[in-house]
N, C-alpha and C positions, 0 to 999 in steps of 0.2 A: 533692382536693375542697376544699380550703382551708377547713375548718370548724374554727373554734377555741373557739367559745362556744355553750352551749345555745340562747340567743336565735335564732342563724341557723336552727335546725331548728324553730322555732315560726312558724306562719303569722303573717300580718299581723295577724289577729284577736287573736292573743295567748294562745289557749286551746287550740289544736290542735298536736299534735306531728305533723310530716311523717313518712310511712313512709320506710324506706330507698330503696326503688324511686323514690319521689317525689323525694328528694333528689338522687339520680343522674341522674334526668331533667332536673331544673333545671339541674344542673351539666354537662349534655351528656354525661355519662359512660355507658359501656354499663350497661344496667339489669340484666343478668344477673349472676350470682354470689352468693356467700353474704353473708348479712348479718354484718358483724363483730361480735365480742364486745363492743367498747366501746359499740357502738349498742345491743345488747341490754341491757346494763346500765343505759344511759340509760332504756330503755323500762321496764324494771322499777322504777326509781326515781321516775320522774316521772309515769307514766300512771294516771289514776283508771279509765279504761275503755279497754282495749286495741282493742277493737272499733270504737269511735267515735273513738279517739285524743285523747279529752278529756284535759287535764292535770289533775294535782291542783290544789287551789286555791292551795297555797302556791308553785307553779311557773308559774302563770297571770302575764301580764303585761298592762299597760295597752295597749289598742290605740290607734293603730295601732303595730305592732312595726316600728320603722324598720330593724332588724338582719337581718330575714328575708332569706334568700338570694333572688336573682333571676335569672331566665334571661338569658343574654347576648343583647344588643340584636342582632336579626337581622331584616332587611328583606327584602322580596319580591325574588326574584332576576330577572335578565334573561331567563333561560330561559323561553320561552313555553310550554314543554311542561309546566312543573311548575305544578300548581294548589294553591298553599299555603292553608292555614287561617291567618287573621291576626285579631288584635283591633285596634281602631283607636278613635280618639275621634271622636264626632259630636254636636254641640250639648250639649257638656259631659258626655256620657255615654258609658260604655264599651260598643261594640257589637263583633260579630264576624262572621266569614263566611268563605266559601270563594271564593278568586279564580276566576273563570271565563274572564277575558279580560285580556290585558296590552296597554296602549298605551303610546305613548311617555313620556307624563306622568301617565298615570292607570291605575287598576287597576279593573276591573269586578268587583263582589262580589256573591255571592248571600248574603243577609242571613240570619244565624241569631242568635237571642237568646241571651244568656249566662245561665246559672242555675248557681249554686254549690249544690251538692247536700250539704247539712249531714249527710245520713243515709247517705252512700256514701263515707266516708273522705275527705271534702273534696276529691272529684273535681270537675272542672268539666263541666257538661252544656250543651250546646248545642241549642236547639230551632228548627227551620226557621221562618222568618216567612212568613206567608202574604200580608202586605200591611201597612204602616204608612206614616206621613207622612214617614219618613226617605228613602225610596226611591221607585220606580215598580214598579207591579205588572205582572208578566209571567207569563202563565199561572198556575202554582201558587208562583210564587217572588216575592221582594221583591228588586229589583236597586238596588244603590247604587254610584256612582261615587265613587272616592276617589283623591285626588291623591298621586302617589308621594312627594313631597316632605314631606307631612304625616305626623304621627306613626303609626306602625304597628309591630306586632310579630308575627313568624310564630310560631305556635304548633306545637310538634311533637307527633308521636305522637297524633293525632286519630282515633279509630275512628268510623265511621259505621254506622247501622242505620237504614234507611228515613227517618223524620222526625225522629231524634234522632241526636246525636253527642255524644262525650265524650272527655276527655283526663284522665290521672290527675294532672296537674299544676294546682294551684290557679291560678285565674286572675289572682290579685294577684301571683303570682310572674312573670307575663308583662308587667306593667305598671309603667311608670317612676313616681317619686314625683309628678312634676308633673301627669301624667294622673290618678293616683289621687286626689291633692288636688282637682282640677277636678271630678271625678265626685262625690266625697264631699260637697263644697261645693254642688254643684246637688242631690243627693239631699236634703240636710239643710238647704237654704236657708230654709226656713220656720222652722227652730228657731234660726237664727243671730240673737244680740242683740249689738248694739254698745253698750257702756257707756262714757260718758265722764265721767271723774272730775276733781275739782279736784286742784291741785298737792299740797295737804295730804294728801288721801287717798292719791295716788300714793306719796308719801314713806312713809306708813304702810305701804301694801302692800309696799314695797320692803325696809323695814329691820326690821319686825317679823315674827318667825316664828310666835308662838302665833296659832292661828286666833281664839280667843274674845277675845284681847287686841286684835287687829285690828279685829274688829267693834266692840267698845266704843270705842276710840280714834276710829275712822271715825264712829261715831255722834256723839260730841262734837264732833268737827271739823265735821260737817255742821250741828249747832246753832249753832255760833259763826261760820259762814262770812260773815255779814253784819255783824260786830262790827268796829268801827274802833279802839276803845281798851279794853284789857283789863287788869284787876288781878288777878295770879294769887299765891296763897299756897301754897308747896311745903313738904313735909316728907319727910325720909327717916329711917329708923330701923334699928337693927341690935340684934337680941336673940340671947342665948346660951342654948340649952336643952340639958340633960342626956338624951341618948337612948341607951339601952343602955350606960351607962357612958361614953359619949363626949360630948364637947361639939360641938354642932351649932350654928352661926351662921346666922340668917336675917336677910334684909333687906326691909323693906317700904318702899314709896314711895307718894306721894299728892299730890293738889292740890286746891285750891278755887278756882273762879274766880267773882267776882262779876260778875253780868249784871244787865240790865235788860229789861224787857218780857217776861218768862217768867213762868210759873206759879210757879216757885221763884226766889227772889233769888240763887241761887248753882248752880254745876254742880260735883259732886265726883267725883273718881276715886281709886281705890286698887289696888294690886297688889303683887307681889313681883318681885324679880330674884334672880339667882343668880351665883355665881362671884365669886371674889376679894372676900370680904366685908370691908367697912369702913363706918363710918358716913358717911364723906365720900362714897364711892361711891354709897350709897343717897340722899344728898341730891342728887348730880349726876343720879342717875336719875330723881328727881322732876322737877328742871329739865327734863331731856331729854323726859320724856313730855309736860310742858305745852307745850314748844315744838312738838312733833309736831302737836298739835291746834290751835293758834293759827293764825289767818289770816295768810298770809304778808306782807301789806301793812298788818297792824294794828300799832298802837303798843301795846307791852307795858310793864308794871311788874310785876316779879317779885321777891315777897318771901320771903327765905329766912333762917332762924335759924342758918345754918351759915357762920361765917366762912372756914373752910377751903374750902368750896364756892365762895365768891364770890371768894376769892383766887386759886383754881385757874383759874377762867374768866378773871379779869382778866389773868393772867400767862400765859394759853395762847399 
């Protein structure tokens, strides 16, 4: 089965655990046989609701789950007697259907709509299409021609009843990453925003980990982006407190920037840093923060009262 980590047994949505039968179907293993004890132990530990397969909050992962197991790539066979069910991509959406005819370079498909049924153990349901703009209407069916060289995946173990069919395999387990990404981009296209930031903010986003600190430094950088010459006064400090009978050292950093044409004649910033406490490190941290917000083409004059920090930079 080649299953080594829990994430492989979680669907791409990140909140549903596969059943043992689903895992075996995806891995093309015989679905019969007892559920192993190790899988039972996993279910007992991680499931919030055994009937819906919903995971406990602490075991849910961010979607999309890239480590979810997938079906082995399988294309339509050359055997014209076989009428496989397939999923395929059409105009950046994932569609499905049953092959009704095979030609040398194309397959003719009876179109069925994909619908994931969240209330049915994450099975995939197919509903017969009565006509749409993707194909041509033929009696009570919608017919689509699909090139054999284009991406498609055979779906195994599909059971049909009149106008509805279903498989126990989640549809996302049948689809490659590229087609999933194309489909998700098409479905969420209206929600996509492209944000272009300046080099100063890009550096801040890359090197600063704290979210609130990122926002504050980015705000200051935005206010200073048109400045050509800046005078910056930096300061750092280290104090020692006695907490619980132990000495705890804290470092503070800050700067003040003199500006013109603003409601205030200066912009100030203060924060704290951690690890390897020393007064010189605090002074260097203040200078580093000031450099982060300064426009990269501006001329700077940085004023510091730390001889050690200045010499450290000069000798670097």
